[in-house]
N, C-alpha and C positions, 0 to 999 in steps of 0.2 A: 458471649456465645457466638459461634460462627454463623454467618448468614449463608444460606444455600441458594445458589444461582444456577440457572440453566442457560448456557450459551449455545445457540444453534448456528452452525456454519456448514450448510449441507454439502458444499463442494470443496471447501477450503479447510483441510485438516491441519492442525498444528504439527502432526507427525510427518507431513509431506516434505519432500525435498524441494526447496524453493528454487525457482528459476525456469520451470517448465511453462508450457502454454497456459495451463490452468492453475499454476501454483506461484503466487506472487504476494502482493501487498496484503491481501486479506488474510492469507495464512499467517503472515508475520504479525499482523495486527491482533488477530484472535489469540495467538500464542502468547504474545508479550502482554497484552491486556490481562489475560487470565492469570499469568504469573504474578503480575503486580497486584491484582485484586486479591490473590491468595496471600500475598505478603501482608496485605492490609487486614486480613483476618476472615475473608470470605471462603466459603466452601464451594468449589466450582466443578460442574460437570459440563464438558464440551461435547455436544452431539454433532456428529458428522456422518456422512453416508459411508456404509461399509462397502469398500471396493477391493479389498485385499483379503482373500480367504486365509492367508497366513497369519493375519492379526486376529486376536481374540475380540469378542464383542466389547469387553470392558478392559481398559488399560489404565493401571495406576501410573500416571505419567510423571507428575511432579508432586511435591508436598502440597496437599490440599486440592489437587486437580486430578480428575479422571477424564479420560477420553472414552466416550460411549459410541460405538459403531452401530448405526441403525440401518437395518436392511431396507432398501428401497430399490426394487428392481434387481437385476443380476449383481452378484458380488464380483464386480469387475469394473475397470475404469471406463467411464463414459464421459464424453465432452459435456461440460456444464449446460450447453445449449440444448441437450437432449434429456435433461433431468426432470423437467416440469411434470411429465406424465406420472412420475414415480413419487411425487410429493404427498399424495393421499396415503400411500403405504407408509411413507416416512412418518407422517403425522400420527397414524394409528399405532405404529410401533413406539413412537415417542411417548404417547399417552399411556400405553400399556406399561412401559418402563417407569414412567413417573408415578403411576399408581402402585407399582410394586415396591417403591422406595418407602422406607419407614418414616423418613423425614421429608416433608413436602418442600417443593421449590417456592421461594418467595417471589421470584421474578424470572421472566424469560427475556434474554437479550438476544435478538435475532440479528444475524449478519447476512445481508443480501436478500433480494426480494422473495426468493423461494423459501428461505428460512422464515421470513416474515409471514408468508402464507401459512406455514406450519404453525407458527406462534399464534396467529389470529384464530385459526380453527381450534387449537388446543385451549386457548383462553376461554372459549365458550363451554368447553367440557370441564376444564379443571379450575376455572375461575382464577387464573393467574395473570396479573398484568404483564404487558410486554413493551419493550423498547426496541427500536430498529435502527441499525446503522446500515445504510444501503451499499456503501462502498462504490457503487456506480448506479446511475439512474438510467432506465431504459430509454426515456425520451431524449436525454442528452447523448447517449450512445448512438441512437438512430440518427440524430442530426449530424453527428460527427462521422459515422461510418456508412450511412446509407444502406445500400443493398448488401454490403459485406457483413452487416449485423445479422447473425443467424438465429437470434432469439425469436420465439414466436411473438406475434403482435399482441397476444393476450397478456403479455407481460405488463403492458401499460395499464390495463384494467385492474390487474392484481395489485400493482403498485398504488393506484388510486384508492383501492379498497383498504389496503393495510395502512396507508397514510391516514385515512379517516379513523380506523379502528385502533391504531397504536396509542398507547398511553404517553409515549414520549418518542420524539424523533431526534436522532443524532445527526447533525450536519458536520462534516469534516472540516469545512472552511466556509467563509462568507459566501463564496460562489455557490457552494452546495446548498446553503440555506436559501439563497435567492432562487435557485432552480426549483427547490421544493415548493416555494411559495408561488412563483410565476408560472411554472409548468404543471403543477399539481394542485394548486389552490390549498396548500397545507396551512394549517392554523399556526401562525407565528408563535403563539403562546405555548405550543407543544415542542418547539424546536430549541435544542441546546447545541451550541457549537463546541465540539470537543475534537481536536485534531488527532491524528496519529502521532507517533513519536519515534524515538530512537533509544537504543540501549547503550548508555555510556560505558558499561563494562565490556561491550562488544565493539563499539566504534569510537575510536580516539586517534589523535594524531600520532603517527609514527614518523620519525625522521625520513625525509625523502631519500637521502642517499642510502640509508639502511634498507628502506623498502625496495628500492630499485636493485640493490645488491641481492636481496633475498629472492627477488623475482627475475633476476638475471636480465635486467633491462639496461639499455644505454644510459649512462649517468647524465648525459648532456642533452639528449634529444627532447624537444618540446613535445609533451605527451598529452593527448586528449583521451579521456576515458568515457566509454559508453557502457553502462552496466544495467542489466535488467532482463525482463522477459523478452523473448524473441518472437514478437508478433508485429504485423504491419503497422498497427495503430500507434506503436511506440515511436514511429518516425525515425528509425535508425538510418534509413536511406537519406534523410535530410543531412545527417552528420557526415555521411560518406560524400555527398555532393559538396558540402562545405569544405571538406578537406581537399577535394579536387579544385575548388575555387581558390583556396589559399595557395595551392601549387601553381595554378595557371595565371591568376590575376595578381597575386601579391608576391609570387616567387618564393613562397615559404613552404618548405617541406617539413611536415610534422608526422608524428606517429599517432595513429588512432588504434586504441585497444578496444575490442568489442568482446565483453565478457557476458556469457549467458548461453542458454541452450538446454537441450534435453540430455546431453552427454558431456563427459569430461573433455573429450576431444571434439572439436567442431566437426559435425557430421550432418551434411545436408539431407541425408536419407531419413534421419530421425528428427531433424529440425529444418523444415522446408524454408523457413525465413532466412536461414544462413545461406542456403543455395541461391535464393533470390538476391541477397546482398552481395554474395561473391560474384555473381554475374554483373551486378551494377559496378562493383569495384573494377572489374575488367573494362567495362564500357567507359568508365571515367578515367582510366589509365592511372589508378592510384594503388595498384597491387603492391608497390614497393613501400606504401605508407600505411597500410591497414593490416592489422593482425587480429585474426579471430582466435580467441583464447579458449572458448568453450565454457562449460559450467564450472564454477568453483565453489568449494565449501564456504559457508558464511564466516567461518573463523579465519579465512584468508582474505576476505574482502577489504578489511581495513588497510591491508598492505597495498592493494590495487588503488584504492582511493588516495592513500597517502603518497603513492609514487607518481600520481598524475599531476600535471600542472593545472588542469581544469577538468571538471566533470561536466558533461553535456547530456541533457535529456530534453528531447523535442517531440513529445507525443502530440497527436492530434487533439486529444482531450485527456485529462487526468483528474479523476475525482479528488485525489489528494497527492499521492506520490511520496513514498518513503525514501527512495534513493537520494533525493536532494538533501534530506536531513542527514543521512548517513555520510554523504560527502562533506557537508558543512561541519559535522562533528569530527571529521578527520582533517579539518583545516584546509580543504580543497575548494577553490572558488567554483561556483556553479553558474552555468548558462542554461536557462530553461525556457520552454515555451510559455508564452503569456496565456496560460489556460488554467482553469480549475484551481486546485490547491497549490500548484507551483507558484502562481502569482501571489499567493498569500505567504508561503514560507520563504520565498526568495524576494527580498525587497530590492527592486531594481536600482542599481547604482550604489546600494548600501551593503547588502549581504550577498550579492550576485548580480547577474545581468539577465534581462528577459528579451526574447525575440518573438516575432510571430511564428506560429507553427507552419510547417511546409515552406520555409523561407531560407534556403541554404545560403543565398548571398548575404542576407542580414546576419546569419550566424557566422559566416566567414569574416564579416566586418568586425564583429565582437571578438572573435578569436584572435584576429590580427591585432586588435586593441590590447588584449591581454599579453600577447607576445611582445609587443612594443613597450608595455608599461609594467614592469615587474613590481613597482611600488603599489600599483593599483591591485595587483594580485595579493600582495601582503595586507593591504587595507581591507579588502573583501574577506580575507581569511580571518582577520581579527574580529570583525563585526559579526561574521557568520558563526564563529565559535561562541561568542557571547549570546547570540540570539537562540541557538538551539538549546543551550544549557539553561537559559532563562525560561523558555516556553515549551519545549518539546521533548522532555524525557518521558519515558513510559510511566514512571512513577507519578509525574504530574498529570498525565492523561488518566491514570487509574483514580487519582484523588478526585478529579473533576467528574469522572464517571460515577464514583461512589456517592457524590452529592446529588447527582441526578437520581440514582437509585433511592436515596433517602426521600426525595420528593414523591416517589412512587410507593412509599410505605415500607421500604426495606430498612430496618434499623442499621445505623452505622456500627461496625465493629469497634470495640473499645480501643483498638490500636490505631484507629484512623485519626491522625492528627492533622486535619486540614481546616480550611475556612468554614465558617458556620453556615453560609448560604451559598447557593450556586453562583450568584452574581459575584461574590467575593472570589470565587475560584477562577473566573474568566478574566484574563488580563484586560486592562482598560482599553488598550489599543484595539484588541479584538472586538470588544463590545462596540466601540465607535465605528468600526468597519461594518458591523452587522446590524447596526441600528436602522 
């Protein structure tokens, strides 16, 4: 018998176009997790805020998955930082919908702190247990971003409350687990480390020469790829400054591709971060080295990853970071900030290289190392491919998640062929890091 689950993701819809300011890793994670859980035999409803009046309230999205649009405030796009006052309405409409369903939900899996607030209040009314994946913690964000963090301060108290009341907490990596314990006094016994993943049917290695031909790129130019959401905390300015350092200090001219934004063509009017970065490119005198690509469909991204000599991601903080996994799955070496989940997925010197965040000189040094040592790039590629396929497919993520659900009283679907205990599902290396 299928098990019915409610996944709440108030601002991150699986139907959204990924790459915008408020559409990124959480959208991907919710969509991919739901699809793999449905494959295992669960019946899934994803609840997200109704922001497009052209969409019906109920969308039959994939086999076994519905997307339910819940009205909470105006049916229009709002920044996620402005959604908290509308969560009481979200909760009331969620409860009304749940009560109207003939088959009850066995579990709520909330994504982000506002979804957890809805789940915590709904639990008292419907008596449904809930788990929470935060995707980002407010106190960590405030430490990293300071005054540029626009979420209200009451976020911290909400997170503290839902951490106490949740039946299970999902940490995306050992750092996430440590932050839950050290910053929020979370009960370690309620925490399960389950990372995000990648889709091997979507991200796989394509021959570099073929990828560059398809993208009309120079076949011989050493190419650095930066791909993801275009917001300041992603640290793209650090990559631009590193390219300038390579040119001035090491005499190396490289090509930096910056993929992302709110439009297919790079447009500062709709993506202000592009305008800020374009100004920096001029100041650093690297306009001849940097190409702003704009937003690209996800079915094209594997070609960009495969065409690059190295993928660079240097955020100020990163709760997990899916793009390094995608790059590794395409056989592209990764240089990342030594922060959050990146320092877990990228093993320094083995599956990639790590640098401090906001450190363009250190990044330039590592880039120069990879330019000089093509054999090192090949070795990183081999080990990265092995690691992502061993530990980070979305199917593996869903299997581990299903075992957590089982601990909360949701029976396993018959089709779920995984380890018998949650501890069996977590790789030994991961357990040792999080002990």
